[in-house]
All heavy atoms as a GROMACS GRO file, in nm:
protein
  620
    1MET      N    1   5.645  13.704  10.047
    1MET     CA    2   5.630  13.649   9.914
    1MET      C    3   5.602  13.764   9.817
    1MET      O    4   5.514  13.844   9.839
    1MET     CB    5   5.516  13.547   9.914
    1MET     CG    6   5.509  13.466   9.789
    1MET     SD    7   5.383  13.338   9.796
    1MET     CE    8   5.483  13.200   9.848
    2LYS      N    9   5.679  13.767   9.712
    2LYS     CA   10   5.667  13.875   9.614
    2LYS      C   11   5.563  13.840   9.508
    2LYS      O   12   5.526  13.723   9.492
    2LYS     CB   13   5.803  13.898   9.549
    2LYS     CG   14   5.906  13.945   9.650
    2LYS     CD   15   6.016  14.018   9.582
    2LYS     CE   16   6.113  14.065   9.686
    2LYS     NZ   17   6.119  14.207   9.695
    3PRO      N   18   5.516  13.941   9.435
    3PRO     CA   19   5.412  13.916   9.332
    3PRO      C   20   5.456  13.815   9.226
    3PRO      O   21   5.375  13.733   9.182
    3PRO     CB   22   5.388  14.052   9.270
    3PRO     CG   23   5.433  14.150   9.372
    3PRO     CD   24   5.542  14.085   9.450
    4GLN      N   25   5.584  13.818   9.186
    4GLN     CA   26   5.627  13.723   9.084
    4GLN      C   27   5.625  13.580   9.137
    4GLN      O   28   5.603  13.485   9.062
    4GLN     CB   29   5.765  13.758   9.028
    4GLN     CG   30   5.880  13.740   9.123
    4GLN     CD   31   5.923  13.869   9.189
    4GLN    OE1   32   5.848  13.965   9.191
    4GLN    NE2   33   6.042  13.871   9.243
    5ASP      N   34   5.643  13.561   9.269
    5ASP     CA   35   5.632  13.428   9.327
    5ASP      C   36   5.489  13.376   9.321
    5ASP      O   37   5.465  13.260   9.289
    5ASP     CB   38   5.679  13.429   9.474
    5ASP     CG   39   5.827  13.460   9.488
    5ASP    OD1   40   5.902  13.433   9.393
    5ASP    OD2   41   5.865  13.510   9.595
    6ILE      N   42   5.395  13.463   9.351
    6ILE     CA   43   5.254  13.424   9.346
    6ILE      C   44   5.214  13.388   9.204
    6ILE      O   45   5.147  13.286   9.181
    6ILE     CB   46   5.166  13.538   9.403
    6ILE    CG1   47   5.197  13.559   9.551
    6ILE    CG2   48   5.018  13.506   9.382
    6ILE    CD1   49   5.137  13.683   9.611
    7ILE      N   50   5.257  13.468   9.108
    7ILE     CA   51   5.227  13.440   8.966
    7ILE      C   52   5.291  13.308   8.924
    7ILE      O   53   5.230  13.228   8.853
    7ILE     CB   54   5.272  13.557   8.877
    7ILE    CG1   55   5.186  13.680   8.907
    7ILE    CG2   56   5.264  13.520   8.730
    7ILE    CD1   57   5.236  13.807   8.843
    8PHE      N   58   5.415  13.284   8.970
    8PHE     CA   59   5.482  13.159   8.938
    8PHE      C   60   5.402  13.039   8.989
    8PHE      O   61   5.382  12.941   8.917
    8PHE     CB   62   5.623  13.158   8.997
    8PHE     CG   63   5.687  13.021   8.998
    8PHE    CD1   64   5.729  12.962   8.881
    8PHE    CD2   65   5.703  12.953   9.118
    8PHE    CE1   66   5.786  12.836   8.883
    8PHE    CE2   67   5.760  12.828   9.120
    8PHE     CZ   68   5.802  12.769   9.002
    9PHE      N   69   5.357  13.045   9.114
    9PHE     CA   70   5.283  12.932   9.170
    9PHE      C   71   5.148  12.911   9.100
    9PHE      O   72   5.104  12.796   9.083
    9PHE     CB   73   5.265  12.948   9.320
    9PHE     CG   74   5.391  12.922   9.397
    9PHE    CD1   75   5.446  13.020   9.476
    9PHE    CD2   76   5.455  12.799   9.389
    9PHE    CE1   77   5.563  12.997   9.547
    9PHE    CE2   78   5.571  12.775   9.460
    9PHE     CZ   79   5.626  12.873   9.539
   10ILE      N   80   5.085  13.019   9.059
   10ILE     CA   81   4.959  13.006   8.985
   10ILE      C   82   4.985  12.938   8.850
   10ILE      O   83   4.913  12.846   8.811
   10ILE     CB   84   4.892  13.144   8.966
   10ILE    CG1   85   4.841  13.196   9.101
   10ILE    CG2   86   4.779  13.136   8.864
   10ILE    CD1   87   4.795  13.340   9.098
   11ILE      N   88   5.090  12.983   8.779
   11ILE     CA   89   5.123  12.922   8.650
   11ILE      C   90   5.164  12.777   8.668
   11ILE      O   91   5.126  12.690   8.591
   11ILE     CB   92   5.233  13.004   8.579
   11ILE    CG1   93   5.178  13.140   8.539
   11ILE    CG2   94   5.286  12.930   8.457
   11ILE    CD1   95   5.281  13.236   8.486
   12LEU      N   96   5.242  12.749   8.773
   12LEU     CA   97   5.284  12.612   8.800
   12LEU      C   98   5.164  12.522   8.828
   12LEU      O   99   5.156  12.410   8.776
   12LEU     CB  100   5.381  12.610   8.918
   12LEU     CG  101   5.444  12.475   8.952
   12LEU    CD1  102   5.536  12.431   8.839
   12LEU    CD2  103   5.520  12.484   9.082
   13LEU      N  104   5.069  12.572   8.904
   13LEU     CA  105   4.949  12.494   8.932
   13LEU      C  106   4.869  12.468   8.805
   13LEU      O  107   4.822  12.357   8.782
   13LEU     CB  108   4.862  12.568   9.035
   13LEU     CG  109   4.734  12.500   9.077
   13LEU    CD1  110   4.765  12.371   9.152
   13LEU    CD2  111   4.650  12.592   9.162
   14LEU      N  112   4.856  12.570   8.720
   14LEU     CA  113   4.784  12.552   8.594
   14LEU      C  114   4.854  12.450   8.503
   14LEU      O  115   4.789  12.370   8.436
   14LEU     CB  116   4.768  12.686   8.522
   14LEU     CG  117   4.675  12.787   8.588
   14LEU    CD1  118   4.681  12.921   8.516
   14LEU    CD2  119   4.533  12.733   8.591
   15LEU      N  120   4.987  12.454   8.502
   15LEU     CA  121   5.062  12.359   8.420
   15LEU      C  122   5.048  12.217   8.475
   15LEU      O  123   5.044  12.120   8.398
   15LEU     CB  124   5.209  12.399   8.411
   15LEU     CG  125   5.239  12.522   8.326
   15LEU    CD1  126   5.384  12.562   8.340
   15LEU    CD2  127   5.205  12.495   8.181
   16LEU      N  128   5.045  12.204   8.606
   16LEU     CA  129   5.026  12.071   8.666
   16LEU      C  130   4.888  12.015   8.634
   16LEU      O  131   4.873  11.896   8.613
   16LEU     CB  132   5.049  12.077   8.817
   16LEU     CG  133   5.193  12.089   8.862
   16LEU    CD1  134   5.200  12.115   9.011
   16LEU    CD2  135   5.272  11.964   8.824
   17ILE      N  136   4.790  12.102   8.631
   17ILE     CA  137   4.654  12.058   8.596
   17ILE      C  138   4.647  12.021   8.448
   17ILE      O  139   4.589  11.919   8.411
   17ILE     CB  140   4.551  12.168   8.632
   17ILE    CG1  141   4.543  12.183   8.783
   17ILE    CG2  142   4.415  12.137   8.572
   17ILE    CD1  143   4.462  12.304   8.828
   18LYS      N  144   4.708  12.102   8.363
   18LYS     CA  145   4.703  12.080   8.218
   18LYS      C  146   4.790  11.963   8.173
   18LYS      O  147   4.755  11.892   8.079
   18LYS     CB  148   4.746  12.210   8.146
   18LYS     CG  149   4.738  12.207   7.999
   18LYS     CD  150   4.598  12.218   7.951
   18LYS     CE  151   4.602  12.234   7.799
   18LYS     NZ  152   4.474  12.217   7.740
   19ARG      N  153   4.904  11.942   8.238
   19ARG     CA  154   4.999  11.834   8.208
   19ARG      C  155   5.046  11.834   8.062
   19ARG      O  156   5.048  11.731   7.995
   19ARG     CB  157   4.941  11.699   8.242
   19ARG     CG  158   4.921  11.681   8.390
   19ARG     CD  159   4.878  11.542   8.422
   19ARG     NE  160   4.848  11.536   8.564
   19ARG     CZ  161   4.873  11.432   8.638
   19ARG    NH1  162   4.927  11.326   8.586
   19ARG    NH2  163   4.842  11.435   8.766
   20ASP      N  164   5.083  11.951   8.014
   20ASP     CA  165   5.133  11.965   7.877
   20ASP      C  166   5.280  12.006   7.883
   20ASP      O  167   5.313  12.113   7.934
   20ASP     CB  168   5.050  12.068   7.802
   20ASP     CG  169   5.085  12.075   7.655
   20ASP    OD1  170   5.168  11.995   7.608
   20ASP    OD2  171   5.027  12.160   7.586
   21SER      N  172   5.366  11.921   7.831
   21SER     CA  173   5.509  11.949   7.838
   21SER      C  174   5.550  12.066   7.748
   21SER      O  175   5.643  12.138   7.780
   21SER     CB  176   5.590  11.824   7.802
   21SER     OG  177   5.563  11.784   7.670
   22LYS      N  178   5.478  12.086   7.638
   22LYS     CA  179   5.511  12.198   7.549
   22LYS      C  180   5.481  12.331   7.616
   22LYS      O  181   5.558  12.426   7.602
   22LYS     CB  182   5.434  12.187   7.418
   22LYS     CG  183   5.482  12.074   7.330
   22LYS     CD  184   5.404  12.069   7.201
   22LYS     CE  185   5.449  11.952   7.117
   22LYS     NZ  186   5.376  11.944   6.991
   23LEU      N  187   5.372  12.339   7.689
   23LEU     CA  188   5.340  12.462   7.761
   23LEU      C  189   5.442  12.489   7.872
   23LEU      O  190   5.481  12.603   7.895
   23LEU     CB  191   5.200  12.455   7.820
   23LEU     CG  192   5.083  12.468   7.725
   23LEU    CD1  193   4.952  12.451   7.799
   23LEU    CD2  194   5.088  12.602   7.655
   24ALA      N  195   5.485  12.384   7.941
   24ALA     CA  196   5.584  12.400   8.048
   24ALA      C  197   5.717  12.447   7.990
   24ALA      O  198   5.783  12.535   8.048
   24ALA     CB  199   5.601  12.270   8.124
   25ALA      N  200   5.757  12.391   7.877
   25ALA     CA  201   5.881  12.435   7.813
   25ALA      C  202   5.868  12.579   7.764
   25ALA      O  203   5.963  12.659   7.778
   25ALA     CB  204   5.916  12.343   7.696
   26GLY      N  205   5.753  12.614   7.711
   26GLY     CA  206   5.730  12.752   7.667
   26GLY      C  207   5.735  12.850   7.784
   26GLY      O  208   5.790  12.960   7.771
   27ALA      N  209   5.680  12.810   7.898
   27ALA     CA  210   5.686  12.896   8.017
   27ALA      C  211   5.831  12.914   8.062
   27ALA      O  212   5.870  13.022   8.106
   27ALA     CB  213   5.602  12.837   8.128
   28GLY      N  214   5.912  12.809   8.051
   28GLY     CA  215   6.054  12.820   8.086
   28GLY      C  216   6.128  12.916   7.993
   28GLY      O  217   6.208  12.998   8.038
   29ILE      N  218   6.100  12.907   7.865
   29ILE     CA  219   6.164  12.997   7.769
   29ILE      C  220   6.121  13.141   7.793
   29ILE      O  221   6.203  13.234   7.789
   29ILE     CB  222   6.135  12.951   7.625
   29ILE    CG1  223   6.207  12.819   7.599
   29ILE    CG2  224   6.177  13.056   7.523
   29ILE    CD1  225   6.167  12.752   7.470
   30ILE      N  226   5.994  13.162   7.820
   30ILE     CA  227   5.944  13.297   7.848
   30ILE      C  228   6.010  13.353   7.974
   30ILE      O  229   6.047  13.471   7.979
   30ILE     CB  230   5.791  13.298   7.858
   30ILE    CG1  231   5.730  13.275   7.720
   30ILE    CG2  232   5.739  13.428   7.918
   30ILE    CD1  233   5.581  13.252   7.720
   31SER      N  234   6.029  13.269   8.074
   31SER     CA  235   6.095  13.314   8.197
   31SER      C  236   6.238  13.358   8.169
   31SER      O  237   6.284  13.460   8.222
   31SER     CB  238   6.096  13.203   8.302
   31SER     OG  239   5.967  13.173   8.344
   32LEU      N  240   6.308  13.284   8.084
   32LEU     CA  241   6.445  13.323   8.049
   32LEU      C  242   6.447  13.452   7.968
   32LEU      O  243   6.533  13.538   7.988
   32LEU     CB  244   6.514  13.212   7.972
   32LEU     CG  245   6.551  13.088   8.053
   32LEU    CD1  246   6.610  12.981   7.962
   32LEU    CD2  247   6.647  13.124   8.164
   33ILE      N  248   6.351  13.467   7.878
   33ILE     CA  249   6.344  13.589   7.797
   33ILE      C  250   6.316  13.710   7.887
   33ILE      O  251   6.372  13.818   7.866
   33ILE     CB  252   6.239  13.574   7.686
   33ILE    CG1  253   6.290  13.476   7.581
   33ILE    CG2  254   6.205  13.708   7.623
   33ILE    CD1  255   6.186  13.437   7.477
   34LEU      N  256   6.231  13.692   7.987
   34LEU     CA  257   6.202  13.802   8.079
   34LEU      C  258   6.321  13.834   8.170
   34LEU      O  259   6.337  13.948   8.214
   34LEU     CB  260   6.081  13.767   8.166
   34LEU     CG  261   5.946  13.763   8.096
   34LEU    CD1  262   5.838  13.713   8.191
   34LEU    CD2  263   5.911  13.901   8.043
   35ALA      N  264   6.407  13.736   8.195
   35ALA     CA  265   6.523  13.759   8.281
   35ALA      C  266   6.634  13.838   8.212
   35ALA      O  267   6.708  13.911   8.278
   35ALA     CB  268   6.579  13.626   8.331
   36ILE      N  269   6.644  13.827   8.082
   36ILE     CA  270   6.754  13.891   8.009
   36ILE      C  271   6.756  14.043   8.030
   36ILE      O  272   6.860  14.099   8.068
   36ILE     CB  273   6.750  13.854   7.860
   36ILE    CG1  274   6.784  13.706   7.844
   36ILE    CG2  275   6.847  13.939   7.778
   36ILE    CD1  276   6.760  13.651   7.704
   37PRO      N  277   6.647  14.116   8.008
   37PRO     CA  278   6.655  14.261   8.029
   37PRO      C  279   6.676  14.298   8.176
   37PRO      O  280   6.739  14.400   8.206
   37PRO     CB  281   6.520  14.314   7.980
   37PRO     CG  282   6.437  14.200   7.945
   37PRO     CD  283   6.518  14.077   7.952
   38LEU      N  284   6.627  14.216   8.266
   38LEU     CA  285   6.648  14.246   8.408
   38LEU      C  286   6.795  14.236   8.445
   38LEU      O  287   6.846  14.316   8.524
   38LEU     CB  288   6.563  14.152   8.495
   38LEU     CG  289   6.412  14.170   8.482
   38LEU    CD1  290   6.339  14.063   8.560
   38LEU    CD2  291   6.371  14.308   8.529
   39PHE      N  292   6.865  14.139   8.389
   39PHE     CA  293   7.009  14.130   8.413
   39PHE      C  294   7.082  14.251   8.355
   39PHE      O  295   7.176  14.303   8.415
   39PHE     CB  296   7.068  14.002   8.353
   39PHE     CG  297   7.055  13.882   8.442
   39PHE    CD1  298   6.987  13.769   8.400
   39PHE    CD2  299   7.113  13.880   8.568
   39PHE    CE1  300   6.975  13.659   8.481
   39PHE    CE2  301   7.103  13.769   8.650
   39PHE     CZ  302   7.033  13.658   8.606
   40SER      N  303   7.038  14.297   8.238
   40SER     CA  304   7.105  14.412   8.176
   40SER      C  305   7.081  14.541   8.254
   40SER      O  306   7.164  14.631   8.250
   40SER     CB  307   7.060  14.429   8.031
   40SER     OG  308   6.926  14.471   8.024
   41PHE      N  309   6.967  14.550   8.326
   41PHE     CA  310   6.939  14.667   8.409
   41PHE      C  311   6.988  14.650   8.553
   41PHE      O  312   6.957  14.731   8.639
   41PHE     CB  313   6.789  14.698   8.410
   41PHE     CG  314   6.736  14.749   8.280
   41PHE    CD1  315   6.624  14.690   8.223
   41PHE    CD2  316   6.796  14.854   8.214
   41PHE    CE1  317   6.574  14.736   8.103
   41PHE    CE2  318   6.747  14.901   8.094
   41PHE     CZ  319   6.636  14.841   8.038
   42TRP      N  320   7.061  14.543   8.578
   42TRP     CA  321   7.120  14.512   8.708
   42TRP      C  322   7.014  14.491   8.816
   42TRP      O  323   7.031  14.531   8.930
   42TRP     CB  324   7.219  14.620   8.749
   42TRP     CG  325   7.343  14.627   8.667
   42TRP    CD1  326   7.349  14.629   8.531
   42TRP    CD2  327   7.476  14.628   8.712
   42TRP    NE1  328   7.478  14.635   8.490
   42TRP    CE2  329   7.559  14.636   8.600
   42TRP    CE3  330   7.534  14.627   8.838
   42TRP    CZ2  331   7.698  14.640   8.610
   42TRP    CZ3  332   7.672  14.632   8.848
   42TRP    CH2  333   7.750  14.637   8.735
   43ILE      N  334   6.905  14.430   8.780
   43ILE     CA  335   6.802  14.393   8.877
   43ILE      C  336   6.820  14.243   8.900
   43ILE      O  337   6.746  14.160   8.850
   43ILE     CB  338   6.661  14.426   8.823
   43ILE    CG1  339   6.654  14.573   8.783
   43ILE    CG2  340   6.555  14.394   8.927
   43ILE    CD1  341   6.527  14.611   8.711
   44PHE      N  342   6.923  14.212   8.977
   44PHE     CA  343   6.969  14.074   8.987
   44PHE      C  344   6.874  13.983   9.065
   44PHE      O  345   6.860  13.866   9.030
   44PHE     CB  346   7.108  14.068   9.049
   44PHE     CG  347   7.214  14.126   8.961
   44PHE    CD1  348   7.288  14.235   9.003
   44PHE    CD2  349   7.239  14.073   8.836
   44PHE    CE1  350   7.385  14.288   8.922
   44PHE    CE2  351   7.336  14.126   8.754
   44PHE     CZ  352   7.410  14.234   8.797
   45PHE      N  353   6.811  14.033   9.170
   45PHE     CA  354   6.727  13.945   9.252
   45PHE      C  355   6.611  13.889   9.170
   45PHE      O  356   6.587  13.768   9.169
   45PHE     CB  357   6.674  14.022   9.374
   45PHE     CG  358   6.586  13.938   9.462
   45PHE    CD1  359   6.640  13.845   9.547
   45PHE    CD2  360   6.448  13.952   9.456
   45PHE    CE1  361   6.559  13.766   9.627
   45PHE    CE2  362   6.366  13.873   9.536
   45PHE     CZ  363   6.422  13.780   9.622
   46THR      N  364   6.540  13.976   9.100
   46THR     CA  365   6.426  13.931   9.022
   46THR      C  366   6.472  13.848   8.902
   46THR      O  367   6.408  13.747   8.868
   46THR     CB  368   6.343  14.052   8.975
   46THR    OG1  369   6.308  14.129   9.090
   46THR    CG2  370   6.218  14.009   8.903
   47ALA      N  371   6.581  13.888   8.838
   47ALA     CA  372   6.632  13.812   8.724
   47ALA      C  373   6.674  13.672   8.766
   47ALA      O  374   6.648  13.575   8.694
   47ALA     CB  375   6.749  13.886   8.660
   48GLU      N  376   6.736  13.662   8.882
   48GLU     CA  377   6.776  13.531   8.932
   48GLU      C  378   6.652  13.445   8.960
   48GLU      O  379   6.650  13.325   8.931
   48GLU     CB  380   6.859  13.544   9.058
   48GLU     CG  381   6.903  13.409   9.112
   48GLU     CD  382   6.971  13.420   9.247
   48GLU    OE1  383   6.969  13.529   9.307
   48GLU    OE2  384   7.022  13.317   9.292
   49ARG      N  385   6.549  13.506   9.015
   49ARG     CA  386   6.425  13.433   9.039
   49ARG      C  387   6.367  13.379   8.909
   49ARG      O  388   6.321  13.266   8.903
   49ARG     CB  389   6.320  13.523   9.105
   49ARG     CG  390   6.345  13.555   9.247
   49ARG     CD  391   6.308  13.435   9.333
   49ARG     NE  392   6.334  13.462   9.472
   49ARG     CZ  393   6.242  13.465   9.565
   49ARG    NH1  394   6.118  13.441   9.534
   49ARG    NH2  395   6.275  13.490   9.689
   50PHE      N  396   6.368  13.461   8.804
   50PHE     CA  397   6.315  13.416   8.676
   50PHE      C  398   6.395  13.300   8.619
   50PHE      O  399   6.339  13.210   8.556
   50PHE     CB  400   6.308  13.530   8.574
   50PHE     CG  401   6.187  13.618   8.591
   50PHE    CD1  402   6.200  13.756   8.595
   50PHE    CD2  403   6.061  13.565   8.602
   50PHE    CE1  404   6.090  13.838   8.610
   50PHE    CE2  405   5.949  13.645   8.616
   50PHE     CZ  406   5.964  13.782   8.621
   51THR      N  407   6.527  13.298   8.641
   51THR     CA  408   6.606  13.184   8.594
   51THR      C  409   6.574  13.059   8.675
   51THR      O  410   6.570  12.948   8.620
   51THR     CB  411   6.756  13.214   8.599
   51THR    OG1  412   6.793  13.252   8.730
   51THR    CG2  413   6.793  13.323   8.500
   52TRP      N  414   6.548  13.074   8.804
   52TRP     CA  415   6.506  12.960   8.885
   52TRP      C  416   6.369  12.910   8.842
   52TRP      O  417   6.344  12.789   8.840
   52TRP     CB  418   6.505  12.994   9.034
   52TRP     CG  419   6.641  12.990   9.095
   52TRP    CD1  420   6.716  13.097   9.132
   52TRP    CD2  421   6.719  12.874   9.125
   52TRP    NE1  422   6.835  13.054   9.184
   52TRP    CE2  423   6.839  12.918   9.180
   52TRP    CE3  424   6.695  12.737   9.110
   52TRP    CZ2  425   6.938  12.828   9.220
   52TRP    CZ3  426   6.794  12.649   9.149
   52TRP    CH2  427   6.913  12.695   9.204
   53TYR      N  428   6.280  13.002   8.810
   53TYR     CA  429   6.148  12.962   8.760
   53TYR      C  430   6.162  12.883   8.630
   53TYR      O  431   6.093  12.784   8.609
   53TYR     CB  432   6.058  13.082   8.736
   53TYR     CG  433   6.029  13.167   8.857
   53TYR    CD1  434   5.990  13.299   8.843
   53TYR    CD2  435   6.039  13.117   8.986
   53TYR    CE1  436   5.961  13.377   8.953
   53TYR    CE2  437   6.011  13.195   9.096
   53TYR     CZ  438   5.972  13.326   9.079
   53TYR     OH  439   5.945  13.404   9.187
   54ALA      N  440   6.250  12.931   8.542
   54ALA     CA  441   6.272  12.862   8.415
   54ALA      C  442   6.324  12.721   8.440
   54ALA      O  443   6.279  12.625   8.375
   54ALA     CB  444   6.370  12.940   8.329
   55ALA      N  445   6.415  12.707   8.535
   55ALA     CA  446   6.467  12.574   8.568
   55ALA      C  447   6.355  12.483   8.619
   55ALA      O  448   6.349  12.364   8.584
   55ALA     CB  449   6.579  12.585   8.671
   56ALA      N  450   6.266  12.538   8.700
   56ALA     CA  451   6.154  12.459   8.752
   56ALA      C  452   6.061  12.418   8.639
   56ALA      O  453   6.014  12.303   8.635
   56ALA     CB  454   6.078  12.539   8.857
   57PHE      N  455   6.035  12.508   8.545
   57PHE     CA  456   5.948  12.474   8.433
   57PHE      C  457   6.013  12.368   8.343
   57PHE      O  458   5.945  12.278   8.295
   57PHE     CB  459   5.915  12.598   8.351
   57PHE     CG  460   5.822  12.694   8.420
   57PHE    CD1  461   5.844  12.831   8.415
   57PHE    CD2  462   5.712  12.649   8.490
   57PHE    CE1  463   5.759  12.920   8.477
   57PHE    CE2  464   5.625  12.737   8.553
   57PHE     CZ  465   5.649  12.873   8.546
   58PHE      N  466   6.144  12.378   8.322
   58PHE     CA  467   6.213  12.278   8.241
   58PHE      C  468   6.215  12.142   8.312
   58PHE      O  469   6.201  12.039   8.248
   58PHE     CB  470   6.354  12.322   8.207
   58PHE     CG  471   6.359  12.438   8.110
   58PHE    CD1  472   6.452  12.539   8.125
   58PHE    CD2  473   6.271  12.446   8.004
   58PHE    CE1  474   6.457  12.645   8.037
   58PHE    CE2  475   6.275  12.552   7.914
   58PHE     CZ  476   6.369  12.652   7.931
   59LEU      N  477   6.232  12.142   8.444
   59LEU     CA  478   6.225  12.017   8.520
   59LEU      C  479   6.086  11.956   8.510
   59LEU      O  480   6.072  11.834   8.494
   59LEU     CB  481   6.262  12.042   8.667
   59LEU     CG  482   6.256  11.921   8.758
   59LEU    CD1  483   6.356  11.816   8.716
   59LEU    CD2  484   6.278  11.963   8.902
   60LEU      N  485   5.984  12.039   8.516
   60LEU     CA  486   5.847  11.992   8.499
   60LEU      C  487   5.827  11.931   8.360
   60LEU      O  488   5.761  11.828   8.346
   60LEU     CB  489   5.749  12.107   8.522
   60LEU     CG  490   5.602  12.073   8.532
   60LEU    CD1  491   5.575  11.985   8.653
   60LEU    CD2  492   5.520  12.199   8.539
   61THR      N  493   5.886  11.992   8.259
   61THR     CA  494   5.879  11.938   8.123
   61THR      C  495   5.942  11.800   8.117
   61THR      O  496   5.886  11.707   8.057
   61THR     CB  497   5.951  12.033   8.024
   61THR    OG1  498   5.888  12.160   8.028
   61THR    CG2  499   5.948  11.978   7.883
   62ILE      N  500   6.059  11.785   8.180
   62ILE     CA  501   6.127  11.656   8.180
   62ILE      C  502   6.042  11.552   8.252
   62ILE      O  503   6.028  11.438   8.205
   62ILE     CB  504   6.266  11.670   8.246
   62ILE    CG1  505   6.358  11.753   8.157
   62ILE    CG2  506   6.327  11.533   8.273
   62ILE    CD1  507   6.486  11.796   8.224
   63LEU      N  508   5.983  11.589   8.364
   63LEU     CA  509   5.898  11.494   8.438
   63LEU      C  510   5.776  11.453   8.356
   63LEU      O  511   5.739  11.335   8.354
   63LEU     CB  512   5.856  11.554   8.571
   63LEU     CG  513   5.967  11.571   8.674
   63LEU    CD1  514   5.914  11.643   8.798
   63LEU    CD2  515   6.026  11.438   8.711
   64PHE      N  516   5.714  11.548   8.289
   64PHE     CA  517   5.599  11.515   8.204
   64PHE      C  518   5.640  11.418   8.093
   64PHE      O  519   5.568  11.323   8.063
   64PHE     CB  520   5.537  11.640   8.143
   64PHE     CG  521   5.457  11.723   8.238
   64PHE    CD1  522   5.437  11.858   8.213
   64PHE    CD2  523   5.401  11.670   8.353
   64PHE    CE1  524   5.362  11.937   8.299
   64PHE    CE2  525   5.327  11.747   8.440
   64PHE     CZ  526   5.308  11.880   8.412
   65GLN      N  527   5.756  11.443   8.033
   65GLN     CA  528   5.803  11.355   7.926
   65GLN      C  529   5.833  11.215   7.978
   65GLN      O  530   5.800  11.116   7.914
   65GLN     CB  531   5.929  11.414   7.859
   65GLN     CG  532   5.900  11.535   7.776
   65GLN     CD  533   5.817  11.503   7.653
   65GLN    OE1  534   5.826  11.396   7.595
   65GLN    NE2  535   5.731  11.596   7.615
   66LEU      N  536   5.894  11.206   8.096
   66LEU     CA  537   5.924  11.075   8.155
   66LEU      C  538   5.796  10.999   8.186
   66LEU      O  539   5.788  10.877   8.164
   66LEU     CB  540   6.009  11.091   8.280
   66LEU     CG  541   6.155  11.130   8.257
   66LEU    CD1  542   6.224  11.155   8.388
   66LEU    CD2  543   6.227  11.023   8.176
   67PHE      N  544   5.696  11.067   8.240
   67PHE     CA  545   5.569  11.002   8.269
   67PHE      C  546   5.499  10.957   8.140
   67PHE      O  547   5.437  10.850   8.137
   67PHE     CB  548   5.477  11.092   8.350
   67PHE     CG  549   5.517  11.104   8.493
   67PHE    CD1  550   5.521  11.228   8.554
   67PHE    CD2  551   5.551  10.994   8.569
   67PHE    CE1  552   5.558  11.241   8.687
   67PHE    CE2  553   5.589  11.003   8.700
   67PHE     CZ  554   5.593  11.127   8.760
   68ASN      N  555   5.510  11.037   8.034
   68ASN     CA  556   5.451  10.998   7.905
   68ASN      C  557   5.521  10.875   7.848
   68ASN      O  558   5.456  10.786   7.794
   68ASN     CB  559   5.455  11.112   7.805
   68ASN     CG  560   5.353  11.218   7.834
   68ASN    OD1  561   5.255  11.193   7.902
   68ASN    ND2  562   5.376  11.338   7.786
   69ILE      N  563   5.654  10.870   7.858
   69ILE     CA  564   5.729  10.755   7.809
   69ILE      C  565   5.690  10.629   7.889
   69ILE      O  566   5.668  10.523   7.832
   69ILE     CB  567   5.880  10.781   7.817
   69ILE    CG1  568   5.921  10.885   7.713
   69ILE    CG2  569   5.960  10.652   7.797
   69ILE    CD1  570   6.064  10.933   7.728
   70ARG      N  571   5.682  10.645   8.020
   70ARG     CA  572   5.648  10.531   8.104
   70ARG      C  573   5.505  10.482   8.077
   70ARG      O  574   5.480  10.362   8.069
   70ARG     CB  575   5.663  10.569   8.250
   70ARG     CG  576   5.641  10.454   8.342
   70ARG     CD  577   5.671  10.492   8.484
   70ARG     NE  578   5.652  10.377   8.570
   70ARG     CZ  579   5.638  10.382   8.698
   70ARG    NH1  580   5.641  10.498   8.759
   70ARG    NH2  581   5.622  10.274   8.769
   71LYS      N  582   5.412  10.578   8.059
   71LYS     CA  583   5.273  10.541   8.033
   71LYS      C  584   5.259  10.474   7.897
   71LYS      O  585   5.188  10.375   7.884
   71LYS     CB  586   5.185  10.666   8.039
   71LYS     CG  587   5.037  10.637   8.026
   71LYS     CD  588   4.954  10.760   8.049
   71LYS     CE  589   4.961  10.848   7.926
   71LYS     NZ  590   4.867  10.961   7.933
   72ASN      N  591   5.328  10.523   7.796
   72ASN     CA  592   5.320  10.464   7.663
   72ASN      C  593   5.394  10.332   7.656
   72ASN      O  594   5.361  10.246   7.575
   72ASN     CB  595   5.375  10.560   7.558
   72ASN     CG  596   5.286  10.681   7.541
   72ASN    OD1  597   5.168  10.676   7.570
   72ASN    ND2  598   5.343  10.790   7.493
   73GLY      N  599   5.497  10.313   7.738
   73GLY     CA  600   5.573  10.188   7.737
   73GLY      C  601   5.498  10.075   7.801
   73GLY      O  602   5.522   9.958   7.771
   74GLU      N  603   5.403  10.103   7.889
   74GLU     CA  604   5.329   9.998   7.958
   74GLU      C  605   5.217   9.940   7.873
   74GLU      O  606   5.167   9.834   7.902
   74GLU     CB  607   5.270  10.052   8.089
   74GLU     CG  608   5.375  10.081   8.194
   74GLU     CD  609   5.316  10.137   8.321
   74GLU    OE1  610   5.193  10.156   8.327
   74GLU    OE2  611   5.393  10.162   8.414
   75LYS      N  612   5.177  10.009   7.768
   75LYS     CA  613   5.065   9.962   7.685
   75LYS      C  614   5.106   9.850   7.594
   75LYS      O  615   5.205   9.823   7.553
   75LYS     CB  616   5.010  10.078   7.602
   75LYS     CG  617   4.936  10.175   7.687
   75LYS     CD  618   4.876  10.283   7.599
   75LYS     CE  619   4.799  10.381   7.687
   75LYS     NZ  620   4.740  10.486   7.608
   0.00000   0.00000   0.00000
């Protein structure tokens, strides 16, 4: 397990505890921004990981939004 994987899981855990979709979307955007220079320097393995992390953060954002819609619809 690489250091960026450990950092990803820590951030993912914090986002799951916080349950804020805006923070999860922001983490996804930051992951994509960090991947751009890595692709330009041909560091493909780490850049690809950052794009996968971004996808996971965006999926988490979608799940948070769906749970919010479902919770608000039941009231």
